[in-house]
Gaussian input, Z-matrix of N, CA and C with variables (Angstrom, degrees):
# hf/3-21g

backbone

0 1
 N
 C     1     B1
 C     2     B2     1     A1
 N     3     B3     2     A2     1     D1
 C     4     B4     3     A3     2     D2
 C     5     B5     4     A4     3     D3
 N     6     B6     5     A5     4     D4
 C     7     B7     6     A6     5     D5
 C     8     B8     7     A7     6     D6
 N     9     B9     8     A8     7     D7
 C    10    B10     9     A9     8     D8
 C    11    B11    10    A10     9     D9
 N    12    B12    11    A11    10    D10
 C    13    B13    12    A12    11    D11
 C    14    B14    13    A13    12    D12
 N    15    B15    14    A14    13    D13
 C    16    B16    15    A15    14    D14
 C    17    B17    16    A16    15    D15
 N    18    B18    17    A17    16    D16
 C    19    B19    18    A18    17    D17
 C    20    B20    19    A19    18    D18
 N    21    B21    20    A20    19    D19
 C    22    B22    21    A21    20    D20
 C    23    B23    22    A22    21    D21
 N    24    B24    23    A23    22    D22
 C    25    B25    24    A24    23    D23
 C    26    B26    25    A25    24    D24
 N    27    B27    26    A26    25    D25
 C    28    B28    27    A27    26    D26
 C    29    B29    28    A28    27    D27
 N    30    B30    29    A29    28    D28
 C    31    B31    30    A30    29    D29
 C    32    B32    31    A31    30    D30
 N    33    B33    32    A32    31    D31
 C    34    B34    33    A33    32    D32
 C    35    B35    34    A34    33    D33
 N    36    B36    35    A35    34    D34
 C    37    B37    36    A36    35    D35
 C    38    B38    37    A37    36    D36
 N    39    B39    38    A38    37    D37
 C    40    B40    39    A39    38    D38
 C    41    B41    40    A40    39    D39
 N    42    B42    41    A41    40    D40
 C    43    B43    42    A42    41    D41
 C    44    B44    43    A43    42    D42
 N    45    B45    44    A44    43    D43
 C    46    B46    45    A45    44    D44
 C    47    B47    46    A46    45    D45
 N    48    B48    47    A47    46    D46
 C    49    B49    48    A48    47    D47
 C    50    B50    49    A49    48    D48
 N    51    B51    50    A50    49    D49
 C    52    B52    51    A51    50    D50
 C    53    B53    52    A52    51    D51
 N    54    B54    53    A53    52    D52
 C    55    B55    54    A54    53    D53
 C    56    B56    55    A55    54    D54
 N    57    B57    56    A56    55    D55
 C    58    B58    57    A57    56    D56
 C    59    B59    58    A58    57    D57
 N    60    B60    59    A59    58    D58
 C    61    B61    60    A60    59    D59
 C    62    B62    61    A61    60    D60
 N    63    B63    62    A62    61    D61
 C    64    B64    63    A63    62    D62
 C    65    B65    64    A64    63    D63
 N    66    B66    65    A65    64    D64
 C    67    B67    66    A66    65    D65
 C    68    B68    67    A67    66    D66
 N    69    B69    68    A68    67    D67
 C    70    B70    69    A69    68    D68
 C    71    B71    70    A70    69    D69
 N    72    B72    71    A71    70    D70
 C    73    B73    72    A72    71    D71
 C    74    B74    73    A73    72    D72
 N    75    B75    74    A74    73    D73
 C    76    B76    75    A75    74    D74
 C    77    B77    76    A76    75    D75
 N    78    B78    77    A77    76    D76
 C    79    B79    78    A78    77    D77
 C    80    B80    79    A79    78    D78
 N    81    B81    80    A80    79    D79
 C    82    B82    81    A81    80    D80
 C    83    B83    82    A82    81    D81
 N    84    B84    83    A83    82    D82
 C    85    B85    84    A84    83    D83
 C    86    B86    85    A85    84    D84
 N    87    B87    86    A86    85    D85
 C    88    B88    87    A87    86    D86
 C    89    B89    88    A88    87    D87
 N    90    B90    89    A89    88    D88
 C    91    B91    90    A90    89    D89
 C    92    B92    91    A91    90    D90
 N    93    B93    92    A92    91    D91
 C    94    B94    93    A93    92    D92
 C    95    B95    94    A94    93    D93
 N    96    B96    95    A95    94    D94
 C    97    B97    96    A96    95    D95
 C    98    B98    97    A97    96    D96
 N    99    B99    98    A98    97    D97
 C   100   B100    99    A99    98    D98
 C   101   B101   100   A100    99    D99
 N   102   B102   101   A101   100   D100
 C   103   B103   102   A102   101   D101
 C   104   B104   103   A103   102   D102
 N   105   B105   104   A104   103   D103
 C   106   B106   105   A105   104   D104
 C   107   B107   106   A106   105   D105
 N   108   B108   107   A107   106   D106
 C   109   B109   108   A108   107   D107
 C   110   B110   109   A109   108   D108
 N   111   B111   110   A110   109   D109
 C   112   B112   111   A111   110   D110
 C   113   B113   112   A112   111   D111
 N   114   B114   113   A113   112   D112
 C   115   B115   114   A114   113   D113
 C   116   B116   115   A115   114   D114
 N   117   B117   116   A116   115   D115
 C   118   B118   117   A117   116   D116
 C   119   B119   118   A118   117   D117
 N   120   B120   119   A119   118   D118
 C   121   B121   120   A120   119   D119
 C   122   B122   121   A121   120   D120
 N   123   B123   122   A122   121   D121
 C   124   B124   123   A123   122   D122
 C   125   B125   124   A124   123   D123
 N   126   B126   125   A125   124   D124
 C   127   B127   126   A126   125   D125
 C   128   B128   127   A127   126   D126
 N   129   B129   128   A128   127   D127
 C   130   B130   129   A129   128   D128
 C   131   B131   130   A130   129   D129
 N   132   B132   131   A131   130   D130
 C   133   B133   132   A132   131   D131
 C   134   B134   133   A133   132   D132
 N   135   B135   134   A134   133   D133
 C   136   B136   135   A135   134   D134
 C   137   B137   136   A136   135   D135
 N   138   B138   137   A137   136   D136
 C   139   B139   138   A138   137   D137
 C   140   B140   139   A139   138   D138
 N   141   B141   140   A140   139   D139
 C   142   B142   141   A141   140   D140
 C   143   B143   142   A142   141   D141
 N   144   B144   143   A143   142   D142
 C   145   B145   144   A144   143   D143
 C   146   B146   145   A145   144   D144
 N   147   B147   146   A146   145   D145
 C   148   B148   147   A147   146   D146
 C   149   B149   148   A148   147   D147
 N   150   B150   149   A149   148   D148
 C   151   B151   150   A150   149   D149
 C   152   B152   151   A151   150   D150
 N   153   B153   152   A152   151   D151
 C   154   B154   153   A153   152   D152
 C   155   B155   154   A154   153   D153
 N   156   B156   155   A155   154   D154
 C   157   B157   156   A156   155   D155
 C   158   B158   157   A157   156   D156
 N   159   B159   158   A158   157   D157
 C   160   B160   159   A159   158   D158
 C   161   B161   160   A160   159   D159
 N   162   B162   161   A161   160   D160
 C   163   B163   162   A162   161   D161
 C   164   B164   163   A163   162   D162
 N   165   B165   164   A164   163   D163
 C   166   B166   165   A165   164   D164
 C   167   B167   166   A166   165   D165
 N   168   B168   167   A167   166   D166
 C   169   B169   168   A168   167   D167
 C   170   B170   169   A169   168   D168
 N   171   B171   170   A170   169   D169
 C   172   B172   171   A171   170   D170
 C   173   B173   172   A172   171   D171
 N   174   B174   173   A173   172   D172
 C   175   B175   174   A174   173   D173
 C   176   B176   175   A175   174   D174
 N   177   B177   176   A176   175   D175
 C   178   B178   177   A177   176   D176
 C   179   B179   178   A178   177   D177
 N   180   B180   179   A179   178   D178
 C   181   B181   180   A180   179   D179
 C   182   B182   181   A181   180   D180
 N   183   B183   182   A182   181   D181
 C   184   B184   183   A183   182   D182
 C   185   B185   184   A184   183   D183
 N   186   B186   185   A185   184   D184
 C   187   B187   186   A186   185   D185
 C   188   B188   187   A187   186   D186
 N   189   B189   188   A188   187   D187
 C   190   B190   189   A189   188   D188
 C   191   B191   190   A190   189   D189
 N   192   B192   191   A191   190   D190
 C   193   B193   192   A192   191   D191
 C   194   B194   193   A193   192   D192
 N   195   B195   194   A194   193   D193
 C   196   B196   195   A195   194   D194
 C   197   B197   196   A196   195   D195
 N   198   B198   197   A197   196   D196
 C   199   B199   198   A198   197   D197
 C   200   B200   199   A199   198   D198
 N   201   B201   200   A200   199   D199
 C   202   B202   201   A201   200   D200
 C   203   B203   202   A202   201   D201
 N   204   B204   203   A203   202   D202
 C   205   B205   204   A204   203   D203
 C   206   B206   205   A205   204   D204
 N   207   B207   206   A206   205   D205
 C   208   B208   207   A207   206   D206
 C   209   B209   208   A208   207   D207
 N   210   B210   209   A209   208   D208
 C   211   B211   210   A210   209   D209
 C   212   B212   211   A211   210   D210
 N   213   B213   212   A212   211   D211
 C   214   B214   213   A213   212   D212
 C   215   B215   214   A214   213   D213
 N   216   B216   215   A215   214   D214
 C   217   B217   216   A216   215   D215
 C   218   B218   217   A217   216   D216
 N   219   B219   218   A218   217   D217
 C   220   B220   219   A219   218   D218
 C   221   B221   220   A220   219   D219
 N   222   B222   221   A221   220   D220
 C   223   B223   222   A222   221   D221
 C   224   B224   223   A223   222   D222
 N   225   B225   224   A224   223   D223
 C   226   B226   225   A225   224   D224
 C   227   B227   226   A226   225   D225
 N   228   B228   227   A227   226   D226
 C   229   B229   228   A228   227   D227
 C   230   B230   229   A229   228   D228
 N   231   B231   230   A230   229   D229
 C   232   B232   231   A231   230   D230
 C   233   B233   232   A232   231   D231
 N   234   B234   233   A233   232   D232
 C   235   B235   234   A234   233   D233
 C   236   B236   235   A235   234   D234
 N   237   B237   236   A236   235   D235
 C   238   B238   237   A237   236   D236
 C   239   B239   238   A238   237   D237
 N   240   B240   239   A239   238   D238
 C   241   B241   240   A240   239   D239
 C   242   B242   241   A241   240   D240
 N   243   B243   242   A242   241   D241
 C   244   B244   243   A243   242   D242
 C   245   B245   244   A244   243   D243
 N   246   B246   245   A245   244   D244
 C   247   B247   246   A246   245   D245
 C   248   B248   247   A247   246   D246
 N   249   B249   248   A248   247   D247
 C   250   B250   249   A249   248   D248
 C   251   B251   250   A250   249   D249
 N   252   B252   251   A251   250   D250
 C   253   B253   252   A252   251   D251
 C   254   B254   253   A253   252   D252
 N   255   B255   254   A254   253   D253
 C   256   B256   255   A255   254   D254
 C   257   B257   256   A256   255   D255
 N   258   B258   257   A257   256   D256
 C   259   B259   258   A258   257   D257
 C   260   B260   259   A259   258   D258
 N   261   B261   260   A260   259   D259
 C   262   B262   261   A261   260   D260
 C   263   B263   262   A262   261   D261
 N   264   B264   263   A263   262   D262
 C   265   B265   264   A264   263   D263
 C   266   B266   265   A265   264   D264
 N   267   B267   266   A266   265   D265
 C   268   B268   267   A267   266   D266
 C   269   B269   268   A268   267   D267
 N   270   B270   269   A269   268   D268
 C   271   B271   270   A270   269   D269
 C   272   B272   271   A271   270   D270
 N   273   B273   272   A272   271   D271
 C   274   B274   273   A273   272   D272
 C   275   B275   274   A274   273   D273
 N   276   B276   275   A275   274   D274
 C   277   B277   276   A276   275   D275
 C   278   B278   277   A277   276   D276
 N   279   B279   278   A278   277   D277
 C   280   B280   279   A279   278   D278
 C   281   B281   280   A280   279   D279
 N   282   B282   281   A281   280   D280
 C   283   B283   282   A282   281   D281
 C   284   B284   283   A283   282   D282
 N   285   B285   284   A284   283   D283
 C   286   B286   285   A285   284   D284
 C   287   B287   286   A286   285   D285

   B1=1.4382
   B2=1.5075
   B3=1.3149
   B4=1.4655
   B5=1.5118
   B6=1.3128
   B7=1.4640
   B8=1.5288
   B9=1.3322
   B10=1.4566
   B11=1.5369
   B12=1.3246
   B13=1.4606
   B14=1.5182
   B15=1.3328
   B16=1.4590
   B17=1.5189
   B18=1.3359
   B19=1.4485
   B20=1.5407
   B21=1.3040
   B22=1.4580
   B23=1.5390
   B24=1.3330
   B25=1.4614
   B26=1.5186
   B27=1.3436
   B28=1.4462
   B29=1.5279
   B30=1.3314
   B31=1.4670
   B32=1.5234
   B33=1.3213
   B34=1.4634
   B35=1.5305
   B36=1.3313
   B37=1.4570
   B38=1.5338
   B39=1.3367
   B40=1.4720
   B41=1.5281
   B42=1.3150
   B43=1.4426
   B44=1.5355
   B45=1.2996
   B46=1.4464
   B47=1.5264
   B48=1.3162
   B49=1.4434
   B50=1.5184
   B51=1.3157
   B52=1.4584
   B53=1.5327
   B54=1.3322
   B55=1.4711
   B56=1.5368
   B57=1.3167
   B58=1.4562
   B59=1.5356
   B60=1.3229
   B61=1.4820
   B62=1.5287
   B63=1.3226
   B64=1.4782
   B65=1.5342
   B66=1.3149
   B67=1.4685
   B68=1.5395
   B69=1.3331
   B70=1.4635
   B71=1.5139
   B72=1.3274
   B73=1.4633
   B74=1.5226
   B75=1.2878
   B76=1.4979
   B77=1.5215
   B78=1.3205
   B79=1.4636
   B80=1.5256
   B81=1.3163
   B82=1.4712
   B83=1.5083
   B84=1.3287
   B85=1.4545
   B86=1.5190
   B87=1.3161
   B88=1.4748
   B89=1.5216
   B90=1.3311
   B91=1.4669
   B92=1.5370
   B93=1.3258
   B94=1.4558
   B95=1.5193
   B96=1.3217
   B97=1.4814
   B98=1.5103
   B99=1.3254
   B100=1.4794
   B101=1.5409
   B102=1.3214
   B103=1.4606
   B104=1.5215
   B105=1.3078
   B106=1.4747
   B107=1.5243
   B108=1.3318
   B109=1.4575
   B110=1.5374
   B111=1.3254
   B112=1.4333
   B113=1.5133
   B114=1.3069
   B115=1.4728
   B116=1.5066
   B117=1.3352
   B118=1.4654
   B119=1.5272
   B120=1.3127
   B121=1.4749
   B122=1.5150
   B123=1.3245
   B124=1.4703
   B125=1.5229
   B126=1.3161
   B127=1.4692
   B128=1.5541
   B129=1.3323
   B130=1.4539
   B131=1.5316
   B132=1.3216
   B133=1.4563
   B134=1.5247
   B135=1.3270
   B136=1.4742
   B137=1.5176
   B138=1.3191
   B139=1.4603
   B140=1.5152
   B141=1.3240
   B142=1.4727
   B143=1.5406
   B144=1.3483
   B145=1.4767
   B146=1.5037
   B147=1.3302
   B148=1.4690
   B149=1.5128
   B150=1.3154
   B151=1.4599
   B152=1.5240
   B153=1.3259
   B154=1.4521
   B155=1.5219
   B156=1.3349
   B157=1.4785
   B158=1.5359
   B159=1.3137
   B160=1.4538
   B161=1.5210
   B162=1.3295
   B163=1.4688
   B164=1.5218
   B165=1.3273
   B166=1.4701
   B167=1.5292
   B168=1.3324
   B169=1.4517
   B170=1.5084
   B171=1.3428
   B172=1.4570
   B173=1.5244
   B174=1.3190
   B175=1.4641
   B176=1.5283
   B177=1.3082
   B178=1.4561
   B179=1.5137
   B180=1.3210
   B181=1.4674
   B182=1.5314
   B183=1.3356
   B184=1.4508
   B185=1.5295
   B186=1.3525
   B187=1.4848
   B188=1.5386
   B189=1.3272
   B190=1.4659
   B191=1.5008
   B192=1.3422
   B193=1.4518
   B194=1.5246
   B195=1.3213
   B196=1.4662
   B197=1.5315
   B198=1.3323
   B199=1.4708
   B200=1.5379
   B201=1.3131
   B202=1.4783
   B203=1.5198
   B204=1.3284
   B205=1.4671
   B206=1.5336
   B207=1.3112
   B208=1.4703
   B209=1.5128
   B210=1.3426
   B211=1.4619
   B212=1.5325
   B213=1.3333
   B214=1.4679
   B215=1.5243
   B216=1.3265
   B217=1.4669
   B218=1.5276
   B219=1.3334
   B220=1.4557
   B221=1.5334
   B222=1.3088
   B223=1.4694
   B224=1.5228
   B225=1.3103
   B226=1.4839
   B227=1.5284
   B228=1.3305
   B229=1.4769
   B230=1.5262
   B231=1.3405
   B232=1.4583
   B233=1.5094
   B234=1.3216
   B235=1.4719
   B236=1.5160
   B237=1.3386
   B238=1.4781
   B239=1.5275
   B240=1.3337
   B241=1.4530
   B242=1.5250
   B243=1.3220
   B244=1.4606
   B245=1.5072
   B246=1.3144
   B247=1.4680
   B248=1.5265
   B249=1.3438
   B250=1.4454
   B251=1.5188
   B252=1.3268
   B253=1.4576
   B254=1.5224
   B255=1.3158
   B256=1.4642
   B257=1.5313
   B258=1.3109
   B259=1.4777
   B260=1.5263
   B261=1.3263
   B262=1.4671
   B263=1.4937
   B264=1.3025
   B265=1.4684
   B266=1.5058
   B267=1.3058
   B268=1.4594
   B269=1.5077
   B270=1.3259
   B271=1.4726
   B272=1.5058
   B273=1.3454
   B274=1.4690
   B275=1.5286
   B276=1.3408
   B277=1.4544
   B278=1.5197
   B279=1.3084
   B280=1.4549
   B281=1.5415
   B282=1.3154
   B283=1.4497
   B284=1.5195
   B285=1.3165
   B286=1.4617
   B287=1.5046
   A1=108.83
   A2=115.48
   A3=122.36
   A4=108.72
   A5=115.92
   A6=121.91
   A7=108.56
   A8=115.84
   A9=120.51
   A10=107.15
   A11=114.87
   A12=120.20
   A13=112.59
   A14=116.34
   A15=119.29
   A16=108.53
   A17=115.81
   A18=121.89
   A19=106.71
   A20=116.50
   A21=121.53
   A22=109.44
   A23=118.27
   A24=119.35
   A25=114.35
   A26=118.32
   A27=119.64
   A28=111.92
   A29=117.58
   A30=119.15
   A31=110.83
   A32=118.28
   A33=121.29
   A34=110.34
   A35=117.00
   A36=121.61
   A37=111.40
   A38=117.42
   A39=119.98
   A40=111.24
   A41=116.67
   A42=121.28
   A43=111.91
   A44=116.15
   A45=121.59
   A46=111.47
   A47=117.36
   A48=121.13
   A49=112.81
   A50=115.76
   A51=121.13
   A52=111.30
   A53=115.72
   A54=119.93
   A55=111.16
   A56=117.30
   A57=120.60
   A58=111.53
   A59=117.28
   A60=119.97
   A61=109.38
   A62=118.29
   A63=121.15
   A64=111.04
   A65=116.29
   A66=119.84
   A67=108.97
   A68=117.24
   A69=120.32
   A70=112.45
   A71=117.52
   A72=121.01
   A73=110.86
   A74=116.38
   A75=121.10
   A76=110.19
   A77=117.64
   A78=121.26
   A79=110.19
   A80=116.87
   A81=120.63
   A82=112.43
   A83=117.17
   A84=120.80
   A85=112.29
   A86=115.97
   A87=120.04
   A88=110.39
   A89=116.40
   A90=120.99
   A91=109.91
   A92=116.93
   A93=121.99
   A94=111.16
   A95=116.93
   A96=119.90
   A97=110.48
   A98=116.89
   A99=119.93
   A100=109.15
   A101=118.70
   A102=122.04
   A103=110.34
   A104=117.36
   A105=120.30
   A106=110.73
   A107=117.24
   A108=120.07
   A109=110.10
   A110=116.83
   A111=120.71
   A112=112.18
   A113=116.17
   A114=121.34
   A115=111.44
   A116=115.92
   A117=119.39
   A118=111.42
   A119=116.00
   A120=120.61
   A121=111.58
   A122=117.93
   A123=120.11
   A124=110.33
   A125=114.73
   A126=119.37
   A127=112.69
   A128=116.86
   A129=119.01
   A130=110.52
   A131=117.12
   A132=120.28
   A133=112.40
   A134=117.57
   A135=119.52
   A136=110.12
   A137=117.62
   A138=121.18
   A139=112.88
   A140=115.57
   A141=119.44
   A142=110.72
   A143=114.37
   A144=118.10
   A145=112.34
   A146=116.93
   A147=120.69
   A148=111.98
   A149=117.14
   A150=120.45
   A151=111.43
   A152=116.61
   A153=120.63
   A154=111.12
   A155=117.58
   A156=121.05
   A157=110.73
   A158=117.27
   A159=120.41
   A160=110.14
   A161=117.18
   A162=121.07
   A163=112.01
   A164=116.45
   A165=120.46
   A166=110.20
   A167=116.67
   A168=120.77
   A169=112.54
   A170=116.34
   A171=120.40
   A172=111.56
   A173=117.06
   A174=120.42
   A175=110.68
   A176=118.54
   A177=121.92
   A178=111.85
   A179=116.77
   A180=121.35
   A181=113.40
   A182=118.29
   A183=120.42
   A184=113.35
   A185=119.18
   A186=117.46
   A187=113.35
   A188=116.81
   A189=118.99
   A190=110.58
   A191=117.89
   A192=120.54
   A193=111.90
   A194=117.53
   A195=120.28
   A196=110.00
   A197=116.91
   A198=120.06
   A199=111.44
   A200=117.47
   A201=120.68
   A202=111.08
   A203=116.51
   A204=118.27
   A205=111.38
   A206=117.38
   A207=120.20
   A208=112.72
   A209=115.85
   A210=121.21
   A211=110.12
   A212=117.52
   A213=120.71
   A214=112.05
   A215=116.77
   A216=120.54
   A217=111.29
   A218=117.32
   A219=120.32
   A220=111.19
   A221=116.95
   A222=120.20
   A223=110.17
   A224=116.68
   A225=121.73
   A226=109.79
   A227=116.23
   A228=119.59
   A229=112.26
   A230=118.08
   A231=120.98
   A232=111.07
   A233=117.32
   A234=121.40
   A235=110.47
   A236=116.32
   A237=120.14
   A238=110.90
   A239=117.99
   A240=120.51
   A241=110.23
   A242=117.73
   A243=120.16
   A244=112.20
   A245=117.02
   A246=120.42
   A247=110.75
   A248=117.23
   A249=120.38
   A250=111.87
   A251=117.47
   A252=120.91
   A253=109.79
   A254=118.09
   A255=120.38
   A256=112.04
   A257=116.20
   A258=120.30
   A259=113.47
   A260=116.29
   A261=119.30
   A262=114.79
   A263=119.53
   A264=120.40
   A265=115.55
   A266=120.29
   A267=121.08
   A268=109.96
   A269=114.95
   A270=122.45
   A271=108.80
   A272=116.10
   A273=120.79
   A274=109.26
   A275=114.80
   A276=122.00
   A277=108.77
   A278=117.44
   A279=122.07
   A280=105.78
   A281=117.91
   A282=123.29
   A283=109.72
   A284=116.80
   A285=120.59
   A286=111.52
   D1=132.42
   D2=178.01
   D3=-114.17
   D4=151.66
   D5=176.55
   D6=-122.86
   D7=125.32
   D8=175.61
   D9=-85.99
   D10=107.77
   D11=-177.43
   D12=-96.53
   D13=-23.67
   D14=-177.89
   D15=-155.07
   D16=143.59
   D17=175.06
   D18=-120.37
   D19=152.07
   D20=175.94
   D21=-79.96
   D22=107.46
   D23=-176.46
   D24=-57.24
   D25=-41.02
   D26=-177.47
   D27=-69.79
   D28=-40.97
   D29=178.79
   D30=-65.91
   D31=-39.51
   D32=176.84
   D33=-64.31
   D34=-41.72
   D35=-178.45
   D36=-66.94
   D37=-38.86
   D38=177.56
   D39=-63.18
   D40=-46.48
   D41=178.82
   D42=-62.24
   D43=-46.99
   D44=-179.49
   D45=-66.10
   D46=-42.06
   D47=177.02
   D48=-58.32
   D49=-41.98
   D50=178.23
   D51=-65.16
   D52=-45.11
   D53=178.00
   D54=-62.12
   D55=-43.79
   D56=178.93
   D57=-65.77
   D58=-34.44
   D59=177.11
   D60=-64.86
   D61=-39.69
   D62=176.34
   D63=-64.80
   D64=-40.55
   D65=176.23
   D66=-64.65
   D67=-40.36
   D68=177.24
   D69=-62.58
   D70=-34.76
   D71=175.35
   D72=-64.13
   D73=-42.56
   D74=177.68
   D75=-64.15
   D76=-48.98
   D77=-179.16
   D78=-65.88
   D79=-40.24
   D80=177.20
   D81=-62.29
   D82=-38.10
   D83=176.36
   D84=-64.16
   D85=-43.23
   D86=177.21
   D87=-63.87
   D88=-47.14
   D89=179.45
   D90=-61.09
   D91=-37.93
   D92=179.57
   D93=-63.78
   D94=-43.24
   D95=178.91
   D96=-63.56
   D97=-41.04
   D98=179.88
   D99=-65.47
   D100=-43.69
   D101=-178.91
   D102=-65.98
   D103=-40.23
   D104=179.32
   D105=-67.53
   D106=-38.44
   D107=178.16
   D108=-65.80
   D109=-40.04
   D110=176.39
   D111=-64.19
   D112=-39.72
   D113=177.98
   D114=-66.61
   D115=-38.63
   D116=179.60
   D117=-67.58
   D118=-29.45
   D119=179.83
   D120=-79.82
   D121=-12.28
   D122=-179.38
   D123=-67.92
   D124=150.72
   D125=-176.71
   D126=-95.74
   D127=6.34
   D128=178.11
   D129=-135.23
   D130=163.22
   D131=-176.98
   D132=-71.12
   D133=-27.61
   D134=178.10
   D135=-64.26
   D136=-44.46
   D137=178.78
   D138=-62.76
   D139=-38.36
   D140=178.30
   D141=-66.77
   D142=-41.75
   D143=179.02
   D144=-65.74
   D145=-40.25
   D146=176.97
   D147=-64.19
   D148=-41.23
   D149=178.44
   D150=-61.52
   D151=-41.57
   D152=178.80
   D153=-68.63
   D154=-41.56
   D155=-179.72
   D156=-65.52
   D157=-44.02
   D158=178.63
   D159=-65.16
   D160=-39.31
   D161=179.86
   D162=-62.21
   D163=-47.47
   D164=179.63
   D165=-67.61
   D166=-40.25
   D167=178.78
   D168=-61.31
   D169=-36.60
   D170=-179.69
   D171=-65.35
   D172=-38.98
   D173=-179.65
   D174=-66.91
   D175=-31.98
   D176=178.85
   D177=-84.97
   D178=-46.45
   D179=-170.80
   D180=-77.26
   D181=-40.09
   D182=-175.90
   D183=-60.22
   D184=-47.74
   D185=178.33
   D186=-62.00
   D187=-36.15
   D188=178.30
   D189=-65.99
   D190=-48.57
   D191=-179.13
   D192=-65.43
   D193=-46.58
   D194=179.47
   D195=-60.86
   D196=-45.17
   D197=-178.10
   D198=-62.91
   D199=-43.40
   D200=179.38
   D201=-65.64
   D202=-45.09
   D203=-179.95
   D204=-65.86
   D205=-38.88
   D206=176.60
   D207=-63.90
   D208=-41.10
   D209=179.46
   D210=-62.67
   D211=-50.79
   D212=-177.66
   D213=-65.50
   D214=-44.12
   D215=-179.22
   D216=-62.74
   D217=-41.46
   D218=179.83
   D219=-71.98
   D220=-36.62
   D221=176.60
   D222=-59.61
   D223=-45.89
   D224=178.36
   D225=-66.41
   D226=-43.97
   D227=-178.97
   D228=-62.99
   D229=-42.63
   D230=178.91
   D231=-66.54
   D232=-38.70
   D233=177.29
   D234=-62.41
   D235=-44.82
   D236=178.10
   D237=-66.31
   D238=-37.60
   D239=177.28
   D240=-59.73
   D241=-43.90
   D242=179.71
   D243=-61.79
   D244=-38.71
   D245=177.77
   D246=-65.54
   D247=-48.55
   D248=-177.39
   D249=-70.08
   D250=-38.09
   D251=179.09
   D252=-65.07
   D253=-31.36
   D254=175.62
   D255=-66.38
   D256=-28.46
   D257=-179.98
   D258=-86.31
   D259=-39.91
   D260=-173.35
   D261=-110.59
   D262=-10.27
   D263=174.21
   D264=124.34
   D265=-53.99
   D266=-178.53
   D267=129.29
   D268=-168.78
   D269=-179.22
   D270=-104.96
   D271=130.22
   D272=177.60
   D273=-88.38
   D274=134.74
   D275=176.59
   D276=-123.33
   D277=137.31
   D278=174.89
   D279=-103.75
   D280=107.83
   D281=-174.24
   D282=-114.55
   D283=136.66
   D284=177.41
   D285=-107.88

């Protein structure tokens, strides 16, 4: 039986930030397709241009935002885990 008493907040945050950026890329791609479809359905050139701009913006902006939010949230969560684990012990793992 092993007990996790401390985690490295920065290493957890880097991993989580990367994973959230990948999720943001997926969500941004879906959002982009929806925006582009809405723009294509528009009856004027302004609507088409806005759909394309929002679509491209989503692919760029969503991974950055998701990655940053995941990084900060995990950094805070790992820091809090270390504080609480110091008081109550940690998480027990049974490893073979």
